[in-house]
FIKOLZA-1660 file (N, C-alpha, C; in steps of 0.1 Angstrom, whole numbers, plus 5000, padded with zeros to 4 digits):
% residues 105
   i   px   py   pz ch aa at
   1 3582 5828 6306  A  E  N
   1 3587 5831 6293  A  E CA
   1 3585 5820 6283  A  E  C
   2 3587 5807 6288  A  V  N
   2 3585 5796 6279  A  V CA
   2 3570 5795 6275  A  V  C
   3 3561 5798 6284  A  M  N
   3 3547 5797 6281  A  M CA
   3 3544 5809 6271  A  M  C
   4 3550 5820 6272  A  G  N
   4 3548 5831 6263  A  G CA
   4 3552 5827 6249  A  G  C
   5 3563 5820 6247  A  H  N
   5 3568 5816 6234  A  H CA
   5 3558 5805 6229  A  H  C
   6 3553 5796 6237  A  A  N
   6 3544 5786 6233  A  A CA
   6 3531 5793 6228  A  A  C
   7 3526 5802 6236  A  A  N
   7 3514 5809 6232  A  A CA
   7 3515 5817 6219  A  A  C
   8 3527 5823 6217  A  S  N
   8 3530 5831 6205  A  S CA
   8 3530 5821 6193  A  S  C
   9 3536 5810 6195  A  T  N
   9 3537 5800 6184  A  T CA
   9 3523 5795 6179  A  T  C
  10 3515 5792 6189  A  L  N
  10 3501 5787 6186  A  L CA
  10 3494 5798 6179  A  L  C
  11 3495 5810 6184  A  A  N
  11 3487 5821 6177  A  A CA
  11 3492 5824 6163  A  A  C
  12 3505 5823 6161  A  L  N
  12 3511 5825 6148  A  L CA
  12 3506 5816 6138  A  L  C
  13 3504 5803 6142  A  F  N
  13 3498 5793 6132  A  F CA
  13 3483 5793 6132  A  F  C
  14 3477 5802 6138  A  G  N
  14 3462 5803 6138  A  G CA
  14 3454 5794 6147  A  G  C
  15 3461 5789 6158  A  W  N
  15 3455 5780 6167  A  W CA
  15 3448 5788 6178  A  W  C
  16 3448 5801 6179  A  G  N
  16 3441 5808 6189  A  G CA
  16 3451 5813 6200  A  G  C
  17 3445 5818 6211  A  K  N
  17 3453 5823 6222  A  K CA
  17 3453 5814 6234  A  K  C
  18 3465 5810 6238  A  L  N
  18 3466 5801 6250  A  L CA
  18 3469 5808 6263  A  L  C
  19 3462 5804 6273  A  S  N
  19 3465 5808 6287  A  S CA
  19 3464 5796 6296  A  S  C
  20 3471 5797 6307  A  I  N
  20 3471 5786 6317  A  I CA
  20 3465 5791 6330  A  I  C
  21 3457 5783 6336  A  E  N
  21 3450 5786 6348  A  E CA
  21 3454 5775 6358  A  E  C
  22 3455 5779 6371  A  R  N
  22 3457 5769 6381  A  R CA
  22 3443 5767 6388  A  R  C
  23 3438 5755 6389  A  W  N
  23 3426 5752 6396  A  W CA
  23 3430 5743 6408  A  W  C
  24 3432 5748 6419  A  G  N
  24 3438 5740 6430  A  G CA
  24 3451 5735 6426  A  G  C
  25 3453 5722 6426  A  D  N
  25 3465 5715 6422  A  D CA
  25 3465 5712 6407  A  D  C
  26 3454 5715 6400  A  A  N
  26 3453 5711 6386  A  A CA
  26 3457 5723 6377  A  A  C
  27 3462 5719 6365  A  L  N
  27 3465 5729 6355  A  L CA
  27 3455 5728 6343  A  L  C
  28 3450 5740 6340  A  I  N
  28 3440 5740 6329  A  I CA
  28 3445 5750 6318  A  I  C
  29 3446 5744 6306  A  A  N
  29 3449 5753 6294  A  A CA
  29 3437 5758 6288  A  A  C
  30 3436 5771 6286  A  T  N
  30 3424 5776 6279  A  T CA
  30 3428 5782 6266  A  T  C
  31 3421 5778 6256  A  M  N
  31 3423 5783 6242  A  M CA
  31 3411 5791 6238  A  M  C
  32 3414 5804 6234  A  S  N
  32 3403 5813 6229  A  S CA
  32 3406 5815 6214  A  S  C
  33 3395 5818 6207  A  N  N
  33 3396 5820 6192  A  N CA
  33 3401 5807 6186  A  N  C
  34 3397 5796 6191  A  L  N
  34 3402 5783 6186  A  L CA
  34 3394 5779 6174  A  L  C
  35 3401 5774 6163  A  P  N
  35 3393 5769 6151  A  P CA
  35 3386 5756 6155  A  P  C
  36 3374 5755 6150  A  L  N
  36 3367 5743 6153  A  L CA
  36 3371 5732 6143  A  L  C
  37 3378 5722 6148  A  L  N
  37 3382 5711 6140  A  L CA
  37 3371 5699 6140  A  L  C
  38 3367 5696 6152  A  N  N
  38 3356 5687 6154  A  N CA
  38 3350 5690 6168  A  N  C
  39 3339 5684 6171  A  D  N
  39 3331 5687 6183  A  D CA
  39 3339 5683 6195  A  D  C
  40 3347 5673 6195  A  S  N
  40 3354 5668 6207  A  S CA
  40 3367 5675 6209  A  S  C
  41 3372 5682 6200  A  Q  N
  41 3385 5690 6201  A  Q CA
  41 3397 5681 6204  A  Q  C
  42 3396 5669 6200  A  L  N
  42 3407 5659 6203  A  L CA
  42 3420 5663 6196  A  L  C
  43 3419 5669 6184  A  G  N
  43 3431 5673 6177  A  G CA
  43 3439 5684 6184  A  G  C
  44 3432 5693 6189  A  V  N
  44 3438 5704 6197  A  V CA
  44 3444 5699 6210  A  V  C
  45 3436 5689 6216  A  A  N
  45 3441 5683 6228  A  A CA
  45 3454 5676 6226  A  A  C
  46 3455 5669 6215  A  A  N
  46 3468 5662 6211  A  A CA
  46 3479 5671 6209  A  A  C
  47 3476 5682 6202  A  L  N
  47 3486 5693 6199  A  L CA
  47 3491 5698 6212  A  L  C
  48 3482 5702 6221  A  L  N
  48 3486 5708 6234  A  L CA
  48 3494 5697 6242  A  L  C
  49 3489 5685 6242  A  G  N
  49 3496 5674 6250  A  G CA
  49 3511 5673 6245  A  G  C
  50 3513 5672 6232  A  G  N
  50 3526 5671 6227  A  G CA
  50 3535 5683 6231  A  G  C
  51 3529 5695 6230  A  M  N
  51 3536 5707 6233  A  M CA
  51 3540 5707 6248  A  M  C
  52 3531 5704 6257  A  F  N
  52 3534 5704 6271  A  F CA
  52 3543 5693 6275  A  F  C
  53 3542 5682 6268  A  T  N
  53 3552 5671 6271  A  T CA
  53 3566 5675 6268  A  T  C
  54 3568 5682 6256  A  Y  N
  54 3581 5687 6253  A  Y CA
  54 3586 5698 6262  A  Y  C
  55 3577 5707 6266  A  L  N
  55 3581 5718 6275  A  L CA
  55 3584 5714 6289  A  L  C
  56 3576 5704 6294  A  M  N
  56 3578 5699 6308  A  M CA
  56 3588 5688 6309  A  M  C
  57 3592 5682 6298  A  G  N
  57 3601 5671 6299  A  G CA
  57 3596 5658 6305  A  G  C
  58 3583 5657 6306  A  D  N
  58 3576 5646 6312  A  D CA
  58 3563 5644 6304  A  D  C
  59 3558 5631 6303  A  E  N
  59 3546 5629 6295  A  E CA
  59 3534 5635 6301  A  E  C
  60 3527 5643 6293  A  V  N
  60 3515 5650 6298  A  V CA
  60 3504 5646 6288  A  V  C
  61 3492 5643 6293  A  I  N
  61 3480 5641 6285  A  I CA
  61 3471 5653 6287  A  I  C
  62 3467 5659 6276  A  T  N
  62 3458 5670 6277  A  T CA
  62 3445 5666 6271  A  T  C
  63 3434 5667 6279  A  L  N
  63 3421 5663 6274  A  L CA
  63 3411 5675 6275  A  L  C
  64 3401 5675 6266  A  P  N
  64 3391 5685 6267  A  P CA
  64 3384 5685 6280  A  P  C
  65 3381 5696 6286  A  A  N
  65 3375 5697 6299  A  A CA
  65 3361 5703 6299  A  A  C
  66 3358 5710 6288  A  D  N
  66 3345 5716 6286  A  D CA
  66 3344 5720 6271  A  D  C
  67 3333 5726 6268  A  Q  N
  67 3330 5730 6254  A  Q CA
  67 3334 5745 6252  A  Q  C
  68 3342 5751 6261  A  N  N
  68 3345 5765 6261  A  N CA
  68 3360 5767 6258  A  N  C
  69 3367 5756 6253  A  G  N
  69 3381 5758 6250  A  G CA
  69 3391 5755 6261  A  G  C
  70 3386 5749 6272  A  R  N
  70 3395 5745 6283  A  R CA
  70 3399 5731 6282  A  R  C
  71 3411 5728 6285  A  F  N
  71 3417 5715 6285  A  F CA
  71 3424 5712 6298  A  F  C
  72 3423 5700 6303  A  I  N
  72 3429 5697 6316  A  I CA
  72 3442 5689 6313  A  I  C
  73 3452 5692 6320  A  L  N
  73 3465 5685 6319  A  L CA
  73 3466 5674 6330  A  L  C
  74 3468 5662 6326  A  V  N
  74 3468 5651 6336  A  V CA
  74 3480 5641 6333  A  V  C
  75 3482 5633 6343  A  S  N
  75 3492 5622 6342  A  S CA
  75 3486 5611 6333  A  S  C
  76 3495 5605 6325  A  P  N
  76 3489 5594 6316  A  P CA
  76 3482 5583 6324  A  P  C
  77 3486 5581 6337  A  D  N
  77 3480 5571 6346  A  D CA
  77 3465 5573 6348  A  D  C
  78 3460 5585 6347  A  V  N
  78 3446 5588 6350  A  V CA
  78 3438 5593 6338  A  V  C
  79 3445 5594 6326  A  A  N
  79 3439 5600 6315  A  A CA
  79 3426 5593 6310  A  A  C
  80 3426 5580 6310  A  E  N
  80 3414 5573 6306  A  E CA
  80 3402 5575 6315  A  E  C
  81 3405 5576 6328  A  Q  N
  81 3394 5579 6338  A  Q CA
  81 3389 5593 6336  A  Q  C
  82 3398 5602 6334  A  V  N
  82 3393 5616 6332  A  V CA
  82 3385 5617 6319  A  V  C
  83 3389 5611 6309  A  W  N
  83 3382 5611 6296  A  W CA
  83 3368 5605 6298  A  W  C
  84 3367 5594 6306  A  E  N
  84 3354 5588 6309  A  E CA
  84 3345 5598 6317  A  E  C
  85 3350 5605 6327  A  W  N
  85 3343 5615 6334  A  W CA
  85 3337 5626 6324  A  W  C
  86 3346 5630 6316  A  Y  N
  86 3342 5641 6306  A  Y CA
  86 3331 5636 6297  A  Y  C
  87 3333 5624 6291  A  T  N
  87 3323 5619 6282  A  T CA
  87 3310 5616 6289  A  T  C
  88 3310 5614 6302  A  N  N
  88 3298 5612 6310  A  N CA
  88 3291 5625 6314  A  N  C
  89 3298 5636 6310  A  G  N
  89 3291 5649 6313  A  G CA
  89 3296 5656 6326  A  G  C
  90 3306 5651 6332  A  D  N
  90 3311 5657 6345  A  D CA
  90 3316 5671 6341  A  D  C
  91 3314 5680 6350  A  S  N
  91 3319 5694 6349  A  S CA
  91 3334 5694 6352  A  S  C
  92 3341 5705 6347  A  I  N
  92 3355 5707 6350  A  I CA
  92 3358 5707 6365  A  I  C
  93 3349 5714 6372  A  E  N
  93 3350 5715 6387  A  E CA
  93 3350 5701 6393  A  E  C
  94 3340 5693 6388  A  S  N
  94 3339 5679 6394  A  S CA
  94 3352 5671 6391  A  S  C
  95 3357 5672 6378  A  M  N
  95 3369 5664 6375  A  M CA
  95 3381 5668 6383  A  M  C
  96 3383 5681 6385  A  V  N
  96 3394 5686 6393  A  V CA
  96 3392 5681 6407  A  V  C
  97 3380 5682 6413  A  R  N
  97 3378 5678 6426  A  R CA
  97 3381 5663 6428  A  R  C
  98 3377 5655 6418  A  R  N
  98 3378 5640 6419  A  R CA
  98 3393 5635 6418  A  R  C
  99 3401 5643 6411  A  L  N
  99 3415 5639 6410  A  L CA
  99 3422 5641 6423  A  L  C
 100 3431 5631 6426  A  G  N
 100 3439 5632 6438  A  G CA
 100 3452 5640 6434  A  G  C
 101 3459 5646 6444  A  P  N
 101 3471 5654 6441  A  P CA
 101 3481 5647 6433  A  P  C
 102 3482 5634 6434  A  S  N
 102 3493 5627 6427  A  S CA
 102 3490 5626 6412  A  S  C
 103 3477 5627 6408  A  A  N
 103 3473 5626 6394  A  A CA
 103 3474 5640 6387  A  A  C
 104 3476 5650 6394  A  R  N
 104 3476 5663 6388  A  R CA
 104 3490 5667 6385  A  R  C
 105 3492 5677 6377  A  L  N
 105 3506 5681 6373  A  L CA
 105 3509 5694 6381  A  L  C
% end
């Protein structure tokens, strides 16, 4: 129900449609009909990170995971490493596989 309210709020303000997927132990937020703010989508990632931090009651970093509107939710401890993988061209599957269970949410 909480995710439904979050998705509705994002849609209401024109941010697109939010869905959550579980990839093994990792959580992936998918945004469809997302407005293009910049190529890296860091603004949307920051918005989602703040929203998930509030909803989960624990700090969450949300990073772009591909060019198709998917974002990976990670612990702050591994965010820099995941960002490096992403900027080096790693696929979402590779990033999820490389993360250990303790780094996933």
